[in-house]
Structure formats: structure tokens, C-alpha cells
Backbone and ligand atoms as CSV (ligand in chain L), in Angstrom:
chain,resi,resn,atom,element,x,y,z
A,1,MET,N,N,110.203,-40.564,56.002
A,1,MET,CA,C,111.245,-40.596,54.986
A,1,MET,C,C,110.627,-40.747,53.578
A,2,LYS,N,N,111.273,-40.059,52.637
A,2,LYS,CA,C,110.789,-40.157,51.255
A,2,LYS,C,C,111.937,-40.620,50.367
A,3,VAL,N,N,111.641,-41.644,49.578
A,3,VAL,CA,C,112.639,-42.222,48.690
A,3,VAL,C,C,112.076,-42.168,47.272
A,4,ALA,N,N,112.904,-41.728,46.319
A,4,ALA,CA,C,112.478,-41.743,44.917
A,4,ALA,C,C,113.256,-42.817,44.172
A,5,ILE,N,N,112.539,-43.599,43.379
A,5,ILE,CA,C,113.203,-44.567,42.504
A,5,ILE,C,C,112.903,-44.143,41.075
A,6,THR,N,N,113.983,-43.876,40.336
A,6,THR,CA,C,113.799,-43.438,38.956
A,6,THR,C,C,114.617,-44.327,38.021
A,7,GLY,N,N,114.498,-44.065,36.736
A,7,GLY,CA,C,115.203,-44.864,35.737
A,7,GLY,C,C,114.362,-44.950,34.480
A,8,THR,N,N,114.996,-45.314,33.406
A,8,THR,CA,C,114.330,-45.476,32.115
A,8,THR,C,C,113.208,-46.521,32.241
A,9,PRO,N,N,112.083,-46.358,31.536
A,9,PRO,CA,C,111.056,-47.406,31.565
A,9,PRO,C,C,111.663,-48.788,31.295
A,10,GLY,N,N,111.271,-49.773,32.113
A,10,GLY,CA,C,111.737,-51.150,31.916
A,10,GLY,C,C,112.932,-51.546,32.770
A,11,VAL,N,N,113.541,-50.584,33.473
A,11,VAL,CA,C,114.732,-50.954,34.270
A,11,VAL,C,C,114.370,-51.765,35.517
A,12,GLY,N,N,113.106,-51.687,35.944
A,12,GLY,CA,C,112.695,-52.477,37.107
A,12,GLY,C,C,112.184,-51.659,38.278
A,13,LYS,N,N,111.795,-50.417,38.035
A,13,LYS,CA,C,111.376,-49.532,39.133
A,13,LYS,C,C,110.221,-50.102,39.959
A,14,THR,N,N,109.174,-50.529,39.261
A,14,THR,CA,C,107.979,-50.973,39.986
A,14,THR,C,C,108.264,-52.240,40.786
A,15,THR,N,N,108.976,-53.172,40.153
A,15,THR,CA,C,109.337,-54.425,40.821
A,15,THR,C,C,110.122,-54.115,42.101
A,16,VAL,N,N,111.091,-53.229,41.968
A,16,VAL,CA,C,111.985,-52.916,43.089
A,16,VAL,C,C,111.262,-52.066,44.145
A,17,ALA,N,N,110.507,-51.058,43.701
A,17,ALA,CA,C,109.847,-50.151,44.647
A,17,ALA,C,C,108.856,-50.909,45.540
A,18,ARG,N,N,108.194,-51.889,44.949
A,18,ARG,CA,C,107.225,-52.683,45.714
A,18,ARG,C,C,107.931,-53.402,46.869
A,19,GLU,N,N,109.060,-54.020,46.540
A,19,GLU,CA,C,109.811,-54.780,47.562
A,19,GLU,C,C,110.447,-53.860,48.592
A,20,VAL,N,N,111.025,-52.771,48.110
A,20,VAL,CA,C,111.662,-51.809,49.040
A,20,VAL,C,C,110.600,-51.252,49.991
A,21,GLY,N,N,109.436,-50.937,49.461
A,21,GLY,CA,C,108.347,-50.417,50.284
A,21,GLY,C,C,107.974,-51.398,51.383
A,22,ALA,N,N,107.864,-52.656,51.007
A,22,ALA,CA,C,107.479,-53.678,51.999
A,22,ALA,C,C,108.560,-53.816,53.075
A,23,LEU,N,N,109.818,-53.798,52.659
A,23,LEU,CA,C,110.905,-54.008,53.627
A,23,LEU,C,C,111.132,-52.805,54.534
A,24,LEU,N,N,110.914,-51.596,53.996
A,24,LEU,CA,C,111.196,-50.389,54.793
A,24,LEU,C,C,109.914,-49.746,55.352
A,25,HIS,N,N,108.792,-50.404,55.161
A,25,HIS,CA,C,107.499,-49.891,55.638
A,25,HIS,C,C,107.195,-48.510,55.056
A,26,LEU,N,N,107.372,-48.405,53.745
A,26,LEU,CA,C,107.062,-47.166,53.034
A,26,LEU,C,C,105.936,-47.466,52.051
A,27,GLN,N,N,105.020,-46.509,51.913
A,27,GLN,CA,C,103.929,-46.723,50.952
A,27,GLN,C,C,104.464,-46.584,49.527
A,28,HIS,N,N,104.125,-47.543,48.694
A,28,HIS,CA,C,104.583,-47.524,47.303
A,28,HIS,C,C,103.665,-46.624,46.478
A,29,ILE,N,N,104.235,-45.543,45.944
A,29,ILE,CA,C,103.440,-44.621,45.124
A,29,ILE,C,C,103.885,-44.752,43.679
A,30,GLU,N,N,103.101,-45.526,42.921
A,30,GLU,CA,C,103.369,-45.646,41.492
A,30,GLU,C,C,102.685,-44.436,40.845
A,31,ILE,N,N,103.500,-43.467,40.441
A,31,ILE,CA,C,102.950,-42.175,40.011
A,31,ILE,C,C,101.935,-42.319,38.884
A,32,ALA,N,N,102.210,-43.197,37.911
A,32,ALA,CA,C,101.288,-43.343,36.783
A,32,ALA,C,C,99.877,-43.698,37.274
A,33,LYS,N,N,99.790,-44.514,38.337
A,33,LYS,CA,C,98.468,-44.903,38.852
A,33,LYS,C,C,97.852,-43.788,39.680
A,34,PHE,N,N,98.647,-43.228,40.590
A,34,PHE,CA,C,98.122,-42.192,41.480
A,34,PHE,C,C,97.752,-40.915,40.708
A,35,ALA,N,N,98.478,-40.626,39.618
A,35,ALA,CA,C,98.184,-39.417,38.837
A,35,ALA,C,C,96.731,-39.444,38.355
A,36,ARG,N,N,96.267,-40.630,37.959
A,36,ARG,CA,C,94.869,-40.749,37.504
A,36,ARG,C,C,93.921,-40.497,38.668
A,37,GLU,N,N,94.221,-41.174,39.791
A,37,GLU,CA,C,93.376,-41.068,40.981
A,37,GLU,C,C,93.280,-39.612,41.457
A,38,TRP,N,N,94.393,-38.882,41.337
A,38,TRP,CA,C,94.454,-37.501,41.832
A,38,TRP,C,C,94.017,-36.473,40.789
A,39,GLY,N,N,93.564,-36.914,39.645
A,39,GLY,CA,C,93.127,-35.988,38.596
A,39,GLY,C,C,94.271,-35.155,38.036
A,40,ALA,N,N,95.460,-35.742,37.971
A,40,ALA,CA,C,96.635,-34.985,37.520
A,40,ALA,C,C,97.051,-35.335,36.086
A,41,VAL,N,N,96.233,-36.168,35.417
A,41,VAL,CA,C,96.583,-36.521,34.037
A,41,VAL,C,C,95.967,-35.487,33.090
A,42,ILE,N,N,96.818,-34.806,32.339
A,42,ILE,CA,C,96.333,-33.793,31.399
A,42,ILE,C,C,95.993,-34.460,30.069
A,43,GLU,N,N,96.850,-35.396,29.666
A,43,GLU,CA,C,96.722,-36.017,28.352
A,43,GLU,C,C,97.443,-37.354,28.357
A,44,GLU,N,N,97.027,-38.261,27.468
A,44,GLU,CA,C,97.745,-39.526,27.334
A,44,GLU,C,C,98.086,-39.703,25.863
A,45,GLU,N,N,99.390,-39.906,25.590
A,45,GLU,CA,C,99.847,-39.974,24.198
A,45,GLU,C,C,100.686,-41.209,24.017
A,46,ASP,N,N,100.234,-42.177,23.203
A,46,ASP,CA,C,101.004,-43.384,22.917
A,46,ASP,C,C,101.474,-44.048,24.217
A,47,GLY,N,N,100.554,-44.125,25.202
A,47,GLY,CA,C,100.876,-44.773,26.473
A,47,GLY,C,C,101.696,-43.911,27.421
A,48,THR,N,N,102.033,-42.694,26.998
A,48,THR,CA,C,102.813,-41.802,27.871
A,48,THR,C,C,101.888,-40.744,28.457
A,49,LEU,N,N,101.962,-40.562,29.778
A,49,LEU,CA,C,101.081,-39.599,30.430
A,49,LEU,C,C,101.696,-38.212,30.452
A,50,ILE,N,N,100.885,-37.227,30.134
A,50,ILE,CA,C,101.289,-35.834,30.341
A,50,ILE,C,C,100.576,-35.439,31.633
A,51,VAL,N,N,101.353,-35.062,32.641
A,51,VAL,CA,C,100.749,-34.837,33.964
A,51,VAL,C,C,100.912,-33.397,34.425
A,52,ASP,N,N,100.072,-33.034,35.373
A,52,ASP,CA,C,100.195,-31.731,36.024
A,52,ASP,C,C,101.135,-31.917,37.212
A,53,GLU,N,N,102.371,-31.486,37.038
A,53,GLU,CA,C,103.388,-31.718,38.075
A,53,GLU,C,C,103.043,-31.017,39.389
A,54,ASP,N,N,102.380,-29.848,39.301
A,54,ASP,CA,C,102.061,-29.107,40.534
A,54,ASP,C,C,101.110,-29.910,41.425
A,55,ILE,N,N,100.114,-30.550,40.801
A,55,ILE,CA,C,99.167,-31.358,41.584
A,55,ILE,C,C,99.923,-32.501,42.256
A,56,LEU,N,N,100.785,-33.168,41.475
A,56,LEU,CA,C,101.531,-34.319,42.022
A,56,LEU,C,C,102.437,-33.880,43.170
A,57,LYS,N,N,103.135,-32.761,42.988
A,57,LYS,CA,C,104.060,-32.282,44.021
A,57,LYS,C,C,103.310,-31.936,45.303
A,58,GLU,N,N,102.174,-31.283,45.145
A,58,GLU,CA,C,101.380,-30.895,46.314
A,58,GLU,C,C,100.949,-32.139,47.110
A,59,ARG,N,N,100.510,-33.156,46.381
A,59,ARG,CA,C,100.072,-34.401,47.027
A,59,ARG,C,C,101.234,-35.082,47.740
A,60,ILE,N,N,102.360,-35.186,47.032
A,60,ILE,CA,C,103.527,-35.888,47.591
A,60,ILE,C,C,104.086,-35.110,48.787
A,61,ASP,N,N,104.095,-33.773,48.690
A,61,ASP,CA,C,104.591,-32.959,49.805
A,61,ASP,C,C,103.802,-33.225,51.082
A,62,ALA,N,N,102.521,-33.532,50.923
A,62,ALA,CA,C,101.659,-33.744,52.096
A,62,ALA,C,C,101.810,-35.152,52.669
A,63,MET,N,N,102.614,-35.980,52.040
A,63,MET,CA,C,102.752,-37.374,52.489
A,63,MET,C,C,104.104,-37.591,53.155
A,64,ASP,N,N,104.185,-38.678,53.907
A,64,ASP,CA,C,105.490,-39.070,54.451
A,64,ASP,C,C,105.597,-40.589,54.357
A,65,ASP,N,N,106.812,-41.082,54.497
A,65,ASP,CA,C,107.072,-42.525,54.438
A,65,ASP,C,C,106.545,-43.144,53.143
A,66,VAL,N,N,107.126,-42.661,52.069
A,66,VAL,CA,C,106.721,-43.163,50.755
A,66,VAL,C,C,107.945,-43.537,49.921
A,67,VAL,N,N,107.723,-44.481,49.018
A,67,VAL,CA,C,108.714,-44.769,47.990
A,67,VAL,C,C,108.036,-44.451,46.657
A,68,ILE,N,N,108.582,-43.455,45.966
A,68,ILE,CA,C,107.953,-42.942,44.746
A,68,ILE,C,C,108.566,-43.627,43.533
A,69,ASP,N,N,107.696,-44.115,42.685
A,69,ASP,CA,C,108.105,-44.946,41.546
A,69,ASP,C,C,107.649,-44.259,40.257
A,70,SER,N,N,108.635,-43.651,39.567
A,70,SER,CA,C,108.329,-42.982,38.301
A,70,SER,C,C,109.627,-42.656,37.581
A,71,HIS,N,N,109.559,-42.563,36.246
A,71,HIS,CA,C,110.787,-42.187,35.528
A,71,HIS,C,C,111.082,-40.701,35.683
A,72,PHE,N,N,110.164,-39.957,36.366
A,72,PHE,CA,C,110.499,-38.555,36.668
A,72,PHE,C,C,110.366,-38.293,38.177
A,73,SER,N,N,110.630,-39.323,38.981
A,73,SER,CA,C,110.445,-39.167,40.434
A,73,SER,C,C,111.437,-38.189,41.047
A,74,GLU,N,N,112.440,-37.770,40.255
A,74,GLU,CA,C,113.420,-36.814,40.782
A,74,GLU,C,C,112.823,-35.425,41.003
A,75,ILE,N,N,111.647,-35.152,40.453
A,75,ILE,CA,C,111.082,-33.798,40.604
A,75,ILE,C,C,110.559,-33.564,42.023
A,76,PHE,N,N,110.403,-34.625,42.799
A,76,PHE,CA,C,109.793,-34.482,44.126
A,76,PHE,C,C,110.846,-34.199,45.210
A,77,ASN,N,N,110.370,-33.583,46.291
A,77,ASN,CA,C,111.253,-33.349,47.437
A,77,ASN,C,C,111.406,-34.659,48.186
A,78,VAL,N,N,112.577,-35.253,48.120
A,78,VAL,CA,C,112.790,-36.556,48.756
A,78,VAL,C,C,114.130,-36.560,49.486
A,79,ASP,N,N,114.297,-37.555,50.336
A,79,ASP,CA,C,115.566,-37.671,51.071
A,79,ASP,C,C,116.646,-38.308,50.190
A,80,TYR,N,N,116.253,-39.313,49.421
A,80,TYR,CA,C,117.227,-40.012,48.570
A,80,TYR,C,C,116.610,-40.309,47.205
A,81,VAL,N,N,117.471,-40.255,46.179
A,81,VAL,CA,C,117.039,-40.654,44.835
A,81,VAL,C,C,117.896,-41.838,44.395
A,82,PHE,N,N,117.241,-42.896,43.974
A,82,PHE,CA,C,117.947,-44.070,43.464
A,82,PHE,C,C,117.652,-44.183,41.970
A,83,VAL,N,N,118.735,-44.201,41.193
A,83,VAL,CA,C,118.587,-44.308,39.741
A,83,VAL,C,C,118.940,-45.743,39.360
A,84,LEU,N,N,117.945,-46.493,38.939
A,84,LEU,CA,C,118.199,-47.883,38.532
A,84,LEU,C,C,118.771,-47.892,37.123
A,85,ARG,N,N,119.795,-48.707,36.907
A,85,ARG,CA,C,120.411,-48.829,35.587
A,85,ARG,C,C,120.244,-50.242,35.057
A,86,CYS,N,N,120.220,-50.358,33.747
A,86,CYS,CA,C,120.041,-51.669,33.127
A,86,CYS,C,C,120.874,-51.723,31.855
A,87,GLU,N,N,121.569,-52.832,31.646
A,87,GLU,CA,C,122.353,-53.027,30.423
A,87,GLU,C,C,121.458,-52.739,29.219
A,88,PRO,N,N,121.874,-51.851,28.302
A,88,PRO,CA,C,121.022,-51.493,27.162
A,88,PRO,C,C,120.496,-52.701,26.373
A,89,LYS,N,N,121.325,-53.747,26.231
A,89,LYS,CA,C,120.889,-54.926,25.466
A,89,LYS,C,C,119.692,-55.605,26.145
A,90,ILE,N,N,119.765,-55.700,27.471
A,90,ILE,CA,C,118.672,-56.330,28.236
A,90,ILE,C,C,117.430,-55.452,28.173
A,91,LEU,N,N,117.645,-54.139,28.317
A,91,LEU,CA,C,116.518,-53.196,28.282
A,91,LEU,C,C,115.800,-53.273,26.931
A,92,TYR,N,N,116.582,-53.360,25.861
A,92,TYR,CA,C,116.032,-53.457,24.507
A,92,TYR,C,C,115.052,-54.635,24.437
A,93,GLU,N,N,115.493,-55.789,24.920
A,93,GLU,CA,C,114.651,-56.996,24.866
A,93,GLU,C,C,113.400,-56.831,25.727
A,94,ARG,N,N,113.571,-56.272,26.939
A,94,ARG,CA,C,112.421,-56.086,27.835
A,94,ARG,C,C,111.370,-55.181,27.219
A,95,LEU,N,N,111.816,-54.091,26.583
A,95,LEU,CA,C,110.853,-53.129,26.034
A,95,LEU,C,C,110.164,-53.683,24.788
A,96,LYS,N,N,110.906,-54.507,24.025
A,96,LYS,CA,C,110.289,-55.146,22.863
A,96,LYS,C,C,109.196,-56.104,23.329
A,97,GLU,N,N,109.542,-56.859,24.384
A,97,GLU,CA,C,108.567,-57.811,24.950
A,97,GLU,C,C,107.330,-57.099,25.476
A,98,ARG,N,N,107.533,-55.884,25.962
A,98,ARG,CA,C,106.430,-55.093,26.496
A,98,ARG,C,C,105.493,-54.607,25.387
A,99,GLY,N,N,105.925,-54.783,24.145
A,99,GLY,CA,C,105.072,-54.393,23.018
A,99,GLY,C,C,105.275,-52.961,22.566
A,100,TYR,N,N,106.354,-52.309,23.008
A,100,TYR,CA,C,106.631,-50.946,22.552
A,100,TYR,C,C,106.964,-50.974,21.061
A,101,SER,N,N,106.663,-49.878,20.360
A,101,SER,CA,C,107.062,-49.766,18.946
A,101,SER,C,C,108.589,-49.715,18.899
A,102,LEU,N,N,109.141,-50.062,17.730
A,102,LEU,CA,C,110.607,-50.073,17.598
A,102,LEU,C,C,111.171,-48.679,17.897
A,103,GLN,N,N,110.448,-47.656,17.446
A,103,GLN,CA,C,110.924,-46.283,17.688
A,103,GLN,C,C,110.973,-45.970,19.188
A,104,LYS,N,N,109.943,-46.403,19.892
A,104,LYS,CA,C,109.882,-46.136,21.344
A,104,LYS,C,C,110.946,-46.950,22.094
A,105,VAL,N,N,111.181,-48.185,21.618
A,105,VAL,CA,C,112.241,-49.008,22.233
A,105,VAL,C,C,113.571,-48.277,22.088
A,106,LYS,N,N,113.852,-47.824,20.862
A,106,LYS,CA,C,115.148,-47.180,20.600
A,106,LYS,C,C,115.296,-45.873,21.366
A,107,GLU,N,N,114.226,-45.110,21.448
A,107,GLU,CA,C,114.280,-43.831,22.195
A,107,GLU,C,C,114.652,-44.084,23.647
A,108,ASN,N,N,114.029,-45.101,24.221
A,108,ASN,CA,C,114.289,-45.387,25.638
A,108,ASN,C,C,115.675,-45.982,25.857
A,109,VAL,N,N,116.097,-46.854,24.937
A,109,VAL,CA,C,117.442,-47.440,25.060
A,109,VAL,C,C,118.495,-46.343,24.927
A,110,LEU,N,N,118.263,-45.396,24.008
A,110,LEU,CA,C,119.215,-44.285,23.857
A,110,LEU,C,C,119.257,-43.443,25.139
A,111,ALA,N,N,118.092,-43.227,25.727
A,111,ALA,CA,C,118.050,-42.454,26.988
A,111,ALA,C,C,118.893,-43.156,28.058
A,112,GLU,N,N,118.819,-44.489,28.084
A,112,GLU,CA,C,119.602,-45.247,29.072
A,112,GLU,C,C,121.101,-45.128,28.765
A,113,ILE,N,N,121.452,-45.244,27.474
A,113,ILE,CA,C,122.864,-45.144,27.069
A,113,ILE,C,C,123.425,-43.766,27.456
A,114,LEU,N,N,122.587,-42.734,27.321
A,114,LEU,CA,C,123.053,-41.357,27.558
A,114,LEU,C,C,122.864,-40.893,29.012
A,115,ASP,N,N,122.504,-41.806,29.914
A,115,ASP,CA,C,122.366,-41.475,31.350
A,115,ASP,C,C,121.294,-40.409,31.619
A,116,SER,N,N,120.248,-40.358,30.797
A,116,SER,CA,C,119.274,-39.261,30.924
A,116,SER,C,C,118.668,-39.137,32.325
A,117,CYS,N,N,118.216,-40.262,32.892
A,117,CYS,CA,C,117.567,-40.174,34.209
A,117,CYS,C,C,118.561,-39.764,35.291
A,118,LEU,N,N,119.788,-40.234,35.141
A,118,LEU,CA,C,120.830,-39.874,36.118
A,118,LEU,C,C,121.089,-38.358,36.069
A,119,ILE,N,N,121.194,-37.836,34.851
A,119,ILE,CA,C,121.446,-36.394,34.685
A,119,ILE,C,C,120.273,-35.592,35.261
A,120,ASN,N,N,119.047,-36.045,34.977
A,120,ASN,CA,C,117.877,-35.342,35.518
A,120,ASN,C,C,117.899,-35.346,37.041
A,121,ALA,N,N,118.268,-36.475,37.625
A,121,ALA,CA,C,118.313,-36.574,39.100
A,121,ALA,C,C,119.312,-35.571,39.664
A,122,LEU,N,N,120.447,-35.458,38.986
A,122,LEU,CA,C,121.493,-34.551,39.481
A,122,LEU,C,C,121.142,-33.082,39.234
A,123,GLN,N,N,120.185,-32.845,38.353
A,123,GLN,CA,C,119.745,-31.453,38.154
A,123,GLN,C,C,118.797,-31.015,39.270
A,124,HIS,N,N,118.235,-31.982,39.987
A,124,HIS,CA,C,117.264,-31.654,41.034
A,124,HIS,C,C,117.791,-31.860,42.451
A,125,HIS,N,N,118.853,-32.645,42.589
A,125,HIS,CA,C,119.311,-33.008,43.947
A,125,HIS,C,C,120.833,-32.961,44.037
A,126,PRO,N,N,121.366,-32.670,45.246
A,126,PRO,CA,C,122.831,-32.696,45.399
A,126,PRO,C,C,123.351,-34.123,45.231
A,127,PRO,N,N,124.567,-34.289,44.694
A,127,PRO,CA,C,125.061,-35.632,44.360
A,127,PRO,C,C,125.127,-36.594,45.546
A,128,GLN,N,N,125.296,-36.073,46.741
A,128,GLN,CA,C,125.378,-36.987,47.910
A,128,GLN,C,C,124.035,-37.620,48.257
A,129,ARG,N,N,122.961,-37.133,47.606
A,129,ARG,CA,C,121.639,-37.740,47.852
A,129,ARG,C,C,121.195,-38.630,46.687
A,130,VAL,N,N,122.045,-38.723,45.672
A,130,VAL,CA,C,121.692,-39.507,44.482
A,130,VAL,C,C,122.578,-40.748,44.413
A,131,PHE,N,N,121.944,-41.903,44.219
A,131,PHE,CA,C,122.667,-43.176,44.197
A,131,PHE,C,C,122.300,-43.933,42.922
A,132,GLU,N,N,123.333,-44.418,42.261
A,132,GLU,CA,C,123.118,-45.191,41.038
A,132,GLU,C,C,123.157,-46.666,41.418
A,133,ILE,N,N,122.164,-47.426,40.954
A,133,ILE,CA,C,122.063,-48.821,41.364
A,133,ILE,C,C,122.150,-49.715,40.128
A,134,ASN,N,N,123.191,-50.517,40.091
A,134,ASN,CA,C,123.399,-51.395,38.935
A,134,ASN,C,C,122.993,-52.842,39.194
A,135,GLU,N,N,123.282,-53.316,40.388
A,135,GLU,CA,C,122.983,-54.729,40.691
A,135,GLU,C,C,122.295,-54.847,42.043
A,136,ASN,N,N,121.652,-55.976,42.260
A,136,ASN,CA,C,120.966,-56.263,43.529
A,136,ASN,C,C,120.209,-55.045,44.053
A,137,PRO,N,N,119.292,-54.513,43.249
A,137,PRO,CA,C,118.692,-53.218,43.598
A,137,PRO,C,C,118.019,-53.166,44.968
A,138,VAL,N,N,117.243,-54.205,45.295
A,138,VAL,CA,C,116.496,-54.137,46.564
A,138,VAL,C,C,117.469,-54.108,47.749
A,139,GLU,N,N,118.417,-55.031,47.758
A,139,GLU,CA,C,119.388,-55.114,48.861
A,139,GLU,C,C,120.191,-53.822,48.961
A,140,GLU,N,N,120.650,-53.302,47.819
A,140,GLU,CA,C,121.469,-52.076,47.816
A,140,GLU,C,C,120.690,-50.892,48.375
A,141,ILE,N,N,119.457,-50.745,47.917
A,141,ILE,CA,C,118.664,-49.577,48.346
A,141,ILE,C,C,118.378,-49.652,49.846
A,142,VAL,N,N,117.975,-50.822,50.302
A,142,VAL,CA,C,117.674,-50.980,51.736
A,142,VAL,C,C,118.930,-50.683,52.552
A,143,SER,N,N,120.060,-51.199,52.107
A,143,SER,CA,C,121.308,-51.002,52.840
A,143,SER,C,C,121.709,-49.511,52.859
A,144,ILE,N,N,121.538,-48.812,51.756
A,144,ILE,CA,C,121.915,-47.386,51.708
A,144,ILE,C,C,120.972,-46.550,52.576
A,145,VAL,N,N,119.683,-46.859,52.546
A,145,VAL,CA,C,118.740,-46.087,53.378
A,145,VAL,C,C,119.079,-46.272,54.854
A,146,LYS,N,N,119.493,-47.481,55.223
A,146,LYS,CA,C,119.821,-47.740,56.633
A,146,LYS,C,C,121.163,-47.126,57.009
A,147,ASN,N,N,122.056,-47.008,56.026
A,147,ASN,CA,C,123.385,-46.459,56.290
A,147,ASN,C,C,123.832,-45.644,55.065
A,148,PRO,N,N,123.327,-44.397,54.974
A,148,PRO,CA,C,123.536,-43.618,53.739
A,148,PRO,C,C,124.961,-43.065,53.583
A,149,SER,N,N,125.876,-43.926,53.237
A,149,SER,CA,C,127.263,-43.517,53.078
A,149,SER,C,C,127.464,-42.724,51.793
A,150,PRO,N,N,128.034,-41.493,51.905
A,150,PRO,CA,C,128.249,-40.684,50.693
A,150,PRO,C,C,129.206,-41.348,49.713
A,151,HIS,N,N,130.003,-42.310,50.192
A,151,HIS,CA,C,130.952,-42.989,49.292
A,151,HIS,C,C,130.246,-43.738,48.166
A,152,LYS,N,N,129.011,-44.143,48.451
A,152,LYS,CA,C,128.284,-44.883,47.419
A,152,LYS,C,C,127.488,-43.943,46.514
A,153,SER,N,N,127.485,-42.650,46.854
A,153,SER,CA,C,126.628,-41.702,46.123
A,153,SER,C,C,127.324,-41.180,44.872
A,154,LEU,N,N,126.607,-40.312,44.165
A,154,LEU,CA,C,127.149,-39.713,42.944
A,154,LEU,C,C,128.207,-38.652,43.246
A,155,LEU,N,N,128.420,-38.372,44.530
A,155,LEU,CA,C,129.505,-37.470,44.921
A,155,LEU,C,C,130.821,-38.012,44.372
A,156,HIS,N,N,130.880,-39.322,44.228
A,156,HIS,CA,C,132.099,-39.959,43.714
A,156,HIS,C,C,131.950,-40.379,42.256
A,157,GLY,N,N,130.967,-39.807,41.584
A,157,GLY,CA,C,130.808,-40.038,40.147
A,157,GLY,C,C,130.026,-41.296,39.805
A,158,SER,N,N,129.768,-41.426,38.510
A,158,SER,CA,C,129.004,-42.572,38.020
A,158,SER,C,C,129.951,-43.709,37.648
A,159,LYS,N,N,129.496,-44.919,37.876
A,159,LYS,CA,C,130.327,-46.079,37.519
A,159,LYS,C,C,129.808,-46.761,36.254
A,160,THR,N,N,128.823,-46.123,35.625
A,160,THR,CA,C,128.213,-46.722,34.438
A,160,THR,C,C,128.810,-46.108,33.172
A,161,ALA,N,N,129.117,-46.957,32.191
A,161,ALA,CA,C,129.653,-46.455,30.920
A,161,ALA,C,C,128.946,-47.188,29.787
A,162,PHE,N,N,127.708,-46.763,29.528
A,162,PHE,CA,C,126.915,-47.441,28.501
A,162,PHE,C,C,127.125,-46.844,27.109
A,163,LEU,N,N,127.836,-45.716,27.030
A,163,LEU,CA,C,128.040,-45.079,25.733
A,163,LEU,C,C,129.202,-45.756,24.996
A,164,THR,N,N,128.870,-46.897,24.380
A,164,THR,CA,C,129.883,-47.653,23.636
A,164,THR,C,C,129.377,-47.856,22.212
A,165,GLU,N,N,130.319,-48.154,21.314
A,165,GLU,CA,C,129.922,-48.380,19.915
A,165,GLU,C,C,128.944,-49.544,19.815
A,166,GLU,N,N,129.221,-50.590,20.604
A,166,GLU,CA,C,128.363,-51.777,20.567
A,166,GLU,C,C,126.926,-51.417,20.987
A,167,ASN,N,N,126.796,-50.658,22.070
A,167,ASN,CA,C,125.449,-50.275,22.516
A,167,ASN,C,C,124.759,-49.359,21.510
A,168,LEU,N,N,125.539,-48.503,20.853
A,168,LEU,CA,C,124.924,-47.577,19.894
A,168,LEU,C,C,124.359,-48.309,18.676
A,169,THR,N,N,124.873,-49.517,18.389
A,169,THR,CA,C,124.303,-50.268,17.256
A,169,THR,C,C,122.837,-50.645,17.547
A,170,LEU,N,N,122.463,-50.704,18.823
A,170,LEU,CA,C,121.080,-51.040,19.196
A,170,LEU,C,C,120.100,-49.958,18.750
A,171,VAL,N,N,120.570,-48.735,18.637
A,171,VAL,CA,C,119.650,-47.614,18.384
A,171,VAL,C,C,119.823,-47.008,16.989
A,172,GLU,N,N,120.585,-47.686,16.141
A,172,GLU,CA,C,120.816,-47.162,14.781
A,172,GLU,C,C,119.536,-47.187,13.957
L,1,LIG,P1,P,109.746,-50.203,35.295
L,1,LIG,O1,O,108.846,-49.969,36.471
L,1,LIG,O2,O,111.086,-49.527,35.454
L,1,LIG,O3,O,109.132,-49.891,33.966
L,1,LIG,P2,P,109.280,-53.018,35.825
L,1,LIG,O4,O,109.445,-53.150,37.300
L,1,LIG,O5,O,107.887,-52.947,35.288
L,1,LIG,O6,O,110.106,-51.758,35.270
L,1,LIG,O7,O,110.111,-54.203,35.178
L,1,LIG,C1,C,110.173,-54.381,33.779
L,1,LIG,C2,C,110.343,-55.860,33.480
L,1,LIG,O8,O,111.640,-56.278,33.863
L,1,LIG,C3,C,109.365,-56.758,34.213
L,1,LIG,O9,O,109.021,-57.794,33.334
L,1,LIG,C4,C,110.162,-57.271,35.394
L,1,LIG,O10,O,109.730,-58.554,35.775
L,1,LIG,C5,C,111.570,-57.332,34.812
L,1,LIG,N1,N,112.591,-57.055,35.831
L,1,LIG,C6,C,112.620,-56.023,36.659
L,1,LIG,N2,N,113.722,-56.040,37.445
L,1,LIG,C7,C,114.416,-57.140,37.060
L,1,LIG,C8,C,115.654,-57.741,37.454
L,1,LIG,N3,N,116.412,-57.194,38.413
L,1,LIG,N4,N,116.053,-58.873,36.826
L,1,LIG,C9,C,115.312,-59.397,35.855
L,1,LIG,N5,N,114.133,-58.900,35.435
L,1,LIG,C10,C,113.683,-57.795,36.007
């Protein structure tokens, strides 16, 4: 089984993927780390990796029982995609603490407000395979993998509404 965990930087992908991997006996593939190991990094710009997607896809295609952790993990052939969501205000604080420049913090918070990762996931996978996770990420993901009910999937739409005037003041 292959599971992708995606979301804006700072939403908690690595924290969650590590735990989900341990509970479901899936190897945790943190793409940023493996890309270096596999010689798939073309360039690094302001802490952002430019990668050769073909190399990464070829490697991932040859693997099984993995949980893929990346903000672009939707590009891979997987059974399920989980999009982690985070309140923009909380994300703002986390990214500032991480030492991101104000511009980079705002870019990422805006991406979260505009559902960018969710939209990308839906461009690559049918909605019944895409799940949006707002709370209790580890428990929710494990429960959905064990019992993948389409009722919880994006087939029934998104339950997140971060595009509010209050949230937009964060990125002004
Ligand atoms: P990502 O992989 O999406 O960039 P991380 O897993 O590195 O995110 O988490 C970013 C920060 O947020 C870390 O400091 C982590 O401890 C914290 N964090 C992650 N998930 C949660 C959560 N559910 N509640 C509180 N803090 C969290």
C-alpha cells in the first residue's frame, strides 16, 4: 500500500507521517531527504528544492508499503492522499518560528488559505481517494486506511473555509 501525506510546509506532515508509518508498518519516505540520496536534486533555492520528478517517480513506483511525506506527494501513484490542514494563524506562527522570511511565511499561509495543496491533490487523483484532515491526523489517517469510507473523502467536498477576511489580514 502507498499513502501520500501532503500539505503546506509546517502543517505537520513529517510529524504525522512518522507516526502513521510506525502504526501501519509503512516505510516513511521524506522526499526532501530521499531526493538527495537518489541524486534527484537539480537545484536548491532559499531552502526550496528543485527536483527531478521523473527520478523520484521511478524510485517510488518500484517501492511498496510506503508513506510519502512531501508538499508535492500528490504527484506519485498512491492508493490514498491525505491533505493535512492547519489554521492559518497557527501556521503563520509555526513558520515564523522556523525562521522563514516574512515573504516566505506569507506565501505559504496564502497557499493554505487558498487550498493549494488540496487543489493539486484533486488534479492528480479522483476525489474518493483524497481525504482532508483537520484534526487528530494520526488517528484519522490510520482509521481511514483501515476502513476507507468514501463519505470521509473529497467526493463529498471540502469542509475547510480558510478564505476569510480575518485570515487574509495575515498575508497583507
Ligand atoms: P511539515 O512536515 O508539514 O513541514 P512538521 O511535521 O515539520 O511539518 O511540523 C511543523 C511543526 O509543527 C513542528 O514544530 C511540529 O512539532 C509542529 N506540529 C506538527 N503537528 C502538530 C500538531 N498536530 N499540533 C501541534 N504542533 C504540531
